FILUMPA-592156 format. One record per residue (C-alpha): residue number from 1; residue in three letters; x, y, z. Coordinates in nm, 2 decimals. Example, Ala and Ser with C-alpha at 12.3 -4.5 7.8 and 13.67 -1.06 7.14 Angstrom:
BEGIN
[pt 1, 'ALA', [1.23, -0.45, 0.78]]
[pt 2, 'SER', [1.37, -0.11, 0.71]]
END
This chain:
BEGIN
[pt 1, 'ALA', [1.87, -4.93, -3.40]]
[pt 2, 'CYS', [2.07, -4.62, -3.31]]
[pt 3, 'SER', [2.29, -4.59, -3.00]]
[pt 4, 'PRO', [2.03, -4.39, -2.72]]
[pt 5, 'GLU', [2.28, -4.13, -2.73]]
[pt 6, 'CYS', [2.20, -4.02, -3.07]]
[pt 7, 'ALA', [1.85, -3.90, -3.25]]
[pt 8, 'GLU', [1.97, -4.00, -3.59]]
[pt 9, 'CYS', [2.25, -4.23, -3.69]]
[pt 10, 'VAL', [2.44, -4.42, -3.94]]
[pt 11, 'GLY', [2.54, -4.72, -3.76]]
[pt 12, 'PRO', [2.42, -4.84, -3.43]]
[pt 13, 'ALA', [2.74, -4.73, -3.26]]
[pt 14, 'ASN', [2.75, -4.42, -3.05]]
[pt 15, 'ASN', [3.02, -4.26, -3.27]]
[pt 16, 'GLN', [2.78, -4.37, -3.59]]
[pt 17, 'CYS', [2.53, -4.09, -3.51]]
[pt 18, 'SER', [2.41, -3.87, -3.82]]
[pt 19, 'SER', [2.23, -3.57, -3.54]]
[pt 20, 'CYS', [2.21, -3.55, -3.20]]
[pt 21, 'PRO', [1.87, -3.50, -2.92]]
[pt 22, 'ALA', [1.84, -3.19, -2.86]]
[pt 23, 'GLY', [2.11, -2.96, -2.65]]
[pt 24, 'LYS', [2.36, -3.25, -2.73]]
[pt 25, 'LYS', [2.63, -3.10, -3.00]]
[pt 26, 'LEU', [2.73, -3.38, -3.29]]
[pt 27, 'THR', [3.11, -3.40, -3.30]]
[pt 28, 'TYR', [3.22, -3.57, -3.63]]
[pt 29, 'THR', [3.47, -3.89, -3.60]]
[pt 30, 'ASP', [3.69, -3.83, -3.88]]
[pt 31, 'ASP', [3.65, -3.42, -4.02]]
[pt 32, 'SER', [3.70, -3.54, -4.40]]
[pt 33, 'ASN', [3.47, -3.83, -4.37]]
[pt 34, 'PRO', [3.17, -3.72, -4.23]]
[pt 35, 'ASN', [2.94, -3.95, -4.34]]
[pt 36, 'ASN', [3.09, -4.19, -4.12]]
[pt 37, 'GLY', [2.93, -4.01, -3.83]]
[pt 38, 'GLY', [3.04, -3.91, -3.52]]
[pt 39, 'THR', [2.97, -3.89, -3.12]]
[pt 40, 'CYS', [2.69, -3.66, -2.93]]
[pt 41, 'GLY', [2.78, -3.48, -2.61]]
[pt 42, 'ASP', [2.79, -3.19, -2.44]]
[pt 43, 'ALA', [2.81, -2.79, -2.57]]
[pt 44, 'CYS', [3.11, -2.64, -2.70]]
[pt 45, 'LYS', [3.31, -2.58, -2.41]]
[pt 46, 'VAL', [3.67, -2.38, -2.43]]
[pt 47, 'SER', [3.93, -2.62, -2.45]]
[pt 48, 'ALA', [4.15, -2.57, -2.17]]
[pt 49, 'ASP', [4.50, -2.63, -2.33]]
[pt 50, 'GLY', [4.67, -2.46, -2.63]]
[pt 51, 'THR', [4.48, -2.63, -2.87]]
[pt 52, 'GLY', [4.10, -2.66, -2.95]]
[pt 53, 'CYS', [3.83, -2.42, -2.93]]
[pt 54, 'GLU', [3.90, -2.04, -2.80]]
[pt 55, 'THR', [3.56, -1.88, -2.83]]
[pt 56, 'CYS', [3.22, -2.10, -2.83]]
[pt 57, 'GLY', [3.01, -1.80, -3.00]]
[pt 58, 'ALA', [2.78, -2.05, -3.26]]
[pt 59, 'GLN', [2.46, -2.12, -3.14]]
[pt 60, 'ILE', [2.26, -2.31, -3.35]]
[pt 61, 'GLY', [1.93, -2.47, -3.25]]
[pt 62, 'GLY', [2.00, -2.37, -2.86]]
[pt 63, 'THR', [2.33, -2.55, -2.84]]
[pt 64, 'ALA', [2.66, -2.38, -2.85]]
[pt 65, 'TYR', [2.96, -2.46, -3.12]]
[pt 66, 'CYS', [3.31, -2.33, -3.17]]
[pt 67, 'SER', [3.39, -1.97, -3.36]]
[pt 68, 'LYS', [3.72, -1.94, -3.27]]
[pt 69, 'CYS', [4.01, -2.24, -3.23]]
[pt 70, 'LYS', [4.32, -2.17, -2.98]]
[pt 71, 'THR', [4.55, -2.27, -3.34]]
[pt 72, 'SER', [4.59, -1.97, -3.56]]
[pt 73, 'THR', [4.64, -2.28, -3.87]]
[pt 74, 'GLN', [4.27, -2.39, -3.79]]
[pt 75, 'ALA', [3.91, -2.30, -3.82]]
[pt 76, 'PRO', [3.56, -2.41, -3.73]]
[pt 77, 'LEU', [3.43, -2.67, -3.95]]
[pt 78, 'ASN', [3.07, -2.79, -3.87]]
[pt 79, 'GLY', [3.13, -2.63, -3.51]]
[pt 80, 'ASP', [3.48, -2.81, -3.45]]
[pt 81, 'CYS', [3.80, -2.75, -3.52]]
[pt 82, 'ALA', [3.95, -2.87, -3.83]]
[pt 83, 'ALA', [4.33, -2.81, -3.96]]
[pt 84, 'SER', [4.44, -3.06, -4.21]]
[pt 85, 'SER', [4.08, -3.04, -4.46]]
[pt 86, 'ARG', [4.09, -2.62, -4.39]]
[pt 87, 'ALA', [4.17, -2.50, -4.71]]
[pt 88, 'THR', [3.89, -2.72, -4.92]]
[pt 89, 'PHE', [3.65, -2.48, -4.73]]
[pt 90, 'CYS', [3.78, -2.22, -4.65]]
[pt 91, 'THR', [3.93, -1.95, -4.87]]
[pt 92, 'LYS', [3.97, -1.62, -4.66]]
[pt 93, 'MET', [4.17, -1.77, -4.34]]
[pt 94, 'GLY', [4.19, -1.55, -4.07]]
[pt 95, 'ASN', [4.34, -1.63, -3.68]]
[pt 96, 'GLY', [4.17, -1.90, -3.57]]
[pt 97, 'VAL', [3.83, -1.84, -3.80]]
[pt 98, 'CYS', [3.77, -1.81, -4.12]]
[pt 99, 'LEU', [3.67, -1.50, -4.32]]
[pt 100, 'GLN', [3.49, -1.65, -4.61]]
[pt 101, 'CYS', [3.37, -2.01, -4.70]]
[pt 102, 'GLU', [3.42, -2.22, -5.07]]
[pt 103, 'ASP', [3.09, -2.26, -5.24]]
[pt 104, 'ASN', [2.80, -2.49, -5.12]]
[pt 105, 'TYR', [2.92, -2.38, -4.76]]
[pt 106, 'PHE', [2.86, -2.10, -4.59]]
[pt 107, 'LEU', [2.98, -1.89, -4.30]]
[pt 108, 'LYS', [2.85, -1.82, -3.94]]
[pt 109, 'ASP', [3.01, -1.72, -3.70]]
[pt 110, 'GLY', [3.39, -1.74, -3.80]]
[pt 111, 'GLY', [3.36, -2.12, -3.92]]
[pt 112, 'CYS', [3.22, -2.29, -4.22]]
[pt 113, 'TYR', [2.91, -2.56, -4.20]]
[pt 114, 'GLN', [2.81, -2.74, -4.50]]
[pt 115, 'THR', [2.41, -2.76, -4.57]]
[pt 116, 'ASP', [2.36, -3.10, -4.60]]
[pt 117, 'ARG', [2.51, -3.22, -4.26]]
[pt 118, 'GLN', [2.43, -3.15, -3.92]]
[pt 119, 'PRO', [2.45, -2.89, -3.72]]
[pt 120, 'GLY', [2.44, -2.65, -4.05]]
[pt 121, 'LYS', [2.13, -2.82, -4.21]]
[pt 122, 'GLN', [1.96, -2.67, -3.95]]
[pt 123, 'VAL', [2.02, -2.30, -4.04]]
[pt 124, 'CYS', [2.09, -2.31, -4.42]]
[pt 125, 'SER', [1.93, -2.57, -4.74]]
[pt 126, 'ASN', [2.13, -2.41, -4.98]]
[pt 127, 'ALA', [2.43, -2.27, -5.03]]
[pt 128, 'GLN', [2.51, -2.33, -5.38]]
[pt 129, 'GLY', [2.64, -2.05, -5.61]]
[pt 130, 'GLY', [2.66, -1.84, -5.30]]
[pt 131, 'ASN', [3.05, -1.77, -5.25]]
[pt 132, 'GLY', [3.05, -1.90, -4.87]]
[pt 133, 'LYS', [2.74, -1.73, -4.81]]
[pt 134, 'CYS', [2.32, -1.89, -4.76]]
[pt 135, 'GLN', [2.12, -1.87, -4.99]]
[pt 136, 'THR', [1.82, -2.01, -4.89]]
[pt 137, 'CYS', [1.73, -2.05, -4.51]]
[pt 138, 'ALA', [1.67, -2.42, -4.25]]
[pt 139, 'ASN', [1.42, -2.28, -4.11]]
[pt 140, 'GLY', [1.15, -2.11, -4.36]]
[pt 141, 'LEU', [1.29, -1.75, -4.30]]
[pt 142, 'ALA', [1.44, -1.54, -4.58]]
[pt 143, 'ALA', [1.84, -1.49, -4.53]]
[pt 144, 'THR', [1.96, -1.16, -4.54]]
[pt 145, 'ASP', [2.34, -1.06, -4.67]]
[pt 146, 'GLY', [2.39, -1.46, -4.64]]
[pt 147, 'ASN', [2.25, -1.43, -4.23]]
[pt 148, 'CYS', [1.97, -1.65, -4.11]]
[pt 149, 'ALA', [1.76, -1.51, -3.84]]
[pt 150, 'GLU', [1.72, -1.81, -3.55]]
[pt 151, 'CYS', [1.39, -1.95, -3.44]]
[pt 152, 'HIS', [1.29, -2.06, -3.06]]
[pt 153, 'PRO', [1.51, -2.30, -2.98]]
[pt 154, 'THR', [1.19, -2.54, -3.02]]
[pt 155, 'CYS', [1.10, -2.45, -3.38]]
[pt 156, 'ALA', [1.24, -2.64, -3.65]]
[pt 157, 'THR', [1.09, -2.40, -3.86]]
[pt 158, 'CYS', [0.91, -2.06, -3.77]]
[pt 159, 'SER', [0.70, -1.74, -3.94]]
[pt 160, 'VAL', [0.84, -1.52, -3.69]]
[pt 161, 'PRO', [1.26, -1.55, -3.53]]
[pt 162, 'SER', [1.27, -1.64, -3.19]]
[pt 163, 'THR', [0.92, -1.66, -3.09]]
[pt 164, 'ALA', [0.76, -2.02, -2.95]]
[pt 165, 'SER', [0.42, -1.95, -3.08]]
[pt 166, 'SER', [0.54, -1.93, -3.46]]
[pt 167, 'CYS', [0.67, -2.29, -3.44]]
[pt 168, 'LYS', [0.56, -2.42, -3.81]]
[pt 169, 'THR', [0.75, -2.79, -3.71]]
[pt 170, 'CYS', [0.91, -2.84, -3.42]]
[pt 171, 'ALA', [1.27, -2.95, -3.35]]
[pt 172, 'THR', [1.38, -3.27, -3.26]]
[pt 173, 'GLY', [1.27, -3.37, -2.92]]
[pt 174, 'TYR', [0.92, -3.14, -2.97]]
[pt 175, 'TYR', [0.59, -3.24, -3.05]]
[pt 176, 'LYS', [0.32, -2.92, -3.23]]
[pt 177, 'GLU', [0.09, -2.92, -2.94]]
[pt 178, 'ASN', [-0.19, -2.84, -3.20]]
[pt 179, 'GLY', [-0.09, -3.12, -3.42]]
[pt 180, 'ASP', [-0.11, -2.83, -3.69]]
[pt 181, 'ASP', [0.23, -2.79, -3.91]]
[pt 182, 'THR', [0.00, -2.52, -4.16]]
[pt 183, 'THR', [-0.04, -2.30, -3.89]]
[pt 184, 'ASP', [0.18, -2.12, -3.63]]
[pt 185, 'GLY', [0.17, -2.31, -3.27]]
[pt 186, 'PRO', [0.43, -2.32, -2.99]]
[pt 187, 'CYS', [0.64, -2.67, -2.97]]
[pt 188, 'MET', [0.58, -2.89, -2.61]]
[pt 189, 'LYS', [0.89, -3.12, -2.48]]
[pt 190, 'CYS', [0.85, -3.47, -2.60]]
[pt 191, 'SER', [0.96, -3.60, -2.21]]
[pt 192, 'GLU', [0.69, -3.43, -2.05]]
[pt 193, 'LYS', [0.48, -3.58, -2.21]]
[pt 194, 'ILE', [0.58, -3.91, -2.22]]
[pt 195, 'SER', [0.79, -3.99, -1.94]]
[pt 196, 'GLY', [1.17, -4.08, -2.10]]
[pt 197, 'CYS', [1.04, -4.03, -2.50]]
[pt 198, 'LYS', [1.34, -3.86, -2.72]]
[pt 199, 'GLN', [1.15, -3.82, -3.01]]
[pt 200, 'CYS', [0.73, -3.79, -3.10]]
[pt 201, 'VAL', [0.46, -3.67, -3.27]]
[pt 202, 'SER', [0.14, -3.55, -3.24]]
[pt 203, 'SER', [-0.18, -3.76, -3.29]]
[pt 204, 'SER', [-0.54, -3.72, -3.32]]
[pt 205, 'GLY', [-0.68, -3.51, -3.05]]
[pt 206, 'SER', [-0.45, -3.45, -2.75]]
[pt 207, 'SER', [-0.28, -3.76, -2.82]]
[pt 208, 'VAL', [0.10, -3.79, -2.92]]
[pt 209, 'ILE', [0.32, -4.11, -3.06]]
[pt 210, 'CYS', [0.62, -4.20, -2.86]]
[pt 211, 'LEU', [0.89, -4.27, -3.16]]
[pt 212, 'GLU', [1.17, -4.31, -2.97]]
[pt 213, 'SER', [1.30, -4.39, -2.63]]
[pt 214, 'GLU', [1.56, -4.28, -2.37]]
[pt 215, 'VAL', [1.65, -4.65, -2.36]]
[pt 216, 'GLY', [1.64, -4.66, -2.72]]
[pt 217, 'THR', [1.37, -4.93, -2.74]]
[pt 218, 'GLY', [1.18, -4.70, -2.99]]
[pt 219, 'GLY', [0.80, -4.81, -3.04]]
[pt 220, 'SER', [0.51, -4.62, -3.14]]
[pt 221, 'THR', [0.31, -4.58, -2.76]]
[pt 222, 'ASN', [0.03, -4.34, -2.81]]
[pt 223, 'LYS', [0.02, -4.17, -2.50]]
[pt 224, 'SER', [-0.30, -3.98, -2.41]]
[pt 225, 'GLY', [-0.35, -3.60, -2.20]]
[pt 226, 'LEU', [-0.46, -3.79, -1.94]]
[pt 227, 'SER', [-0.27, -3.79, -1.61]]
[pt 228, 'THR', [-0.16, -4.08, -1.38]]
[pt 229, 'GLY', [-0.40, -3.96, -1.19]]
[pt 230, 'ALA', [-0.71, -3.90, -1.39]]
[pt 231, 'ILE', [-0.66, -4.26, -1.50]]
[pt 232, 'ALA', [-0.64, -4.38, -1.22]]
[pt 233, 'GLY', [-0.95, -4.20, -1.08]]
[pt 234, 'ILE', [-1.16, -4.31, -1.39]]
[pt 235, 'SER', [-1.07, -4.63, -1.36]]
[pt 236, 'VAL', [-1.19, -4.64, -1.00]]
[pt 237, 'ALA', [-1.54, -4.49, -1.09]]
[pt 238, 'VAL', [-1.59, -4.74, -1.39]]
[pt 239, 'ILE', [-1.53, -5.03, -1.10]]
[pt 240, 'VAL', [-1.78, -4.86, -0.89]]
[pt 241, 'VAL', [-2.00, -4.83, -1.16]]
[pt 242, 'VAL', [-1.95, -5.16, -1.29]]
[pt 243, 'GLY', [-2.01, -5.29, -0.90]]
[pt 244, 'GLY', [-2.34, -5.12, -0.82]]
[pt 245, 'LEU', [-2.50, -5.21, -1.18]]
[pt 246, 'VAL', [-2.41, -5.58, -1.06]]
[pt 247, 'GLY', [-2.56, -5.49, -0.67]]
[pt 248, 'PHE', [-2.87, -5.39, -0.85]]
[pt 249, 'LEU', [-2.92, -5.71, -1.08]]
[pt 250, 'CYS', [-2.92, -5.90, -0.81]]
[pt 251, 'TRP', [-3.10, -5.72, -0.58]]
[pt 252, 'TRP', [-3.38, -5.69, -0.88]]
[pt 253, 'PHE', [-3.37, -6.08, -0.91]]
[pt 254, 'LEU', [-3.36, -6.20, -0.61]]
[pt 255, 'CYS', [-3.67, -5.92, -0.52]]
[pt 256, 'ARG', [-3.84, -6.08, -0.83]]
[pt 257, 'GLY', [-3.79, -6.42, -0.70]]
[pt 258, 'LYS', [-3.96, -6.37, -0.36]]
[pt 259, 'ALA', [-4.26, -6.20, -0.58]]
END
C-alpha cells in the first residue's frame, strides 16, 4: 500500500510517490533515478537563500512548479532545479532556465519535462522526434508549436481549454458526475461526496466508489448521493411503517379473537 501522502507510488515509503494528490507537488528524491519516486509536498515556493527556485511560473494541474532557478548553471527538470544532469536534458541553456530541450523531453515555462514522469505526463504524452517540443498533448487538446493549452484543473482530459463543464476524464481526486467518459461534463471532488476520500470513481446512478481514503486504508466503499440527514429520515420512516404494521396485525388478531 502507498503512503497516505501519495496518490500513486513505487513503494510504501512517503519518499516513493510516483504521483501526488490534487494540489500537491512531486519532488523526485534523485533526479537521475526518477523510477525511485519522490515526496509529495506543497506547491513551488521561491527559495529564501541563493540556491533553489527563483520563479514559480509553471502551472500543471493547478499546482505551481519552478520556471527559473537562482543558480545560473541550473535549470528546472520535471519542475525542480537540477544541476548535475542538466546537460542530459537541456541543449540550449539560459540563465537559470532551459531554452531548448533534448529529444524526448519537452520545453514548458523555462524547464524540461519527461513524458513518462509526473508532472510532465499530465501535459504531454509524446515528445519523440519533436526536437524538445511536445507532439501530442496528454489532455486531448492539439499541440500548437509544441505548446499544450490547459484543461480546467478538475479535468484530466477535455475538449475545450479551461472549461469546467468540458471534462472528458477527471484529475486525481475528482469523479465524473455523469459517469460517462464519452461525453463532456463537470468533475466533482471525491472528498465532497465521501468524507476523507482521495481517489474515487462514479458508479451506477448517483453512487460513487471510493478507491483510496485519506488514512490510506483503500477499499471500495459505495456511497450513494443521499445525505446523512436523508438516510436518518428514511430509517425513521421505515421504523414507523414497520411499527404501524405490527400494531395493526396485533389489533386485527385481537379483534378476531374476541369475535
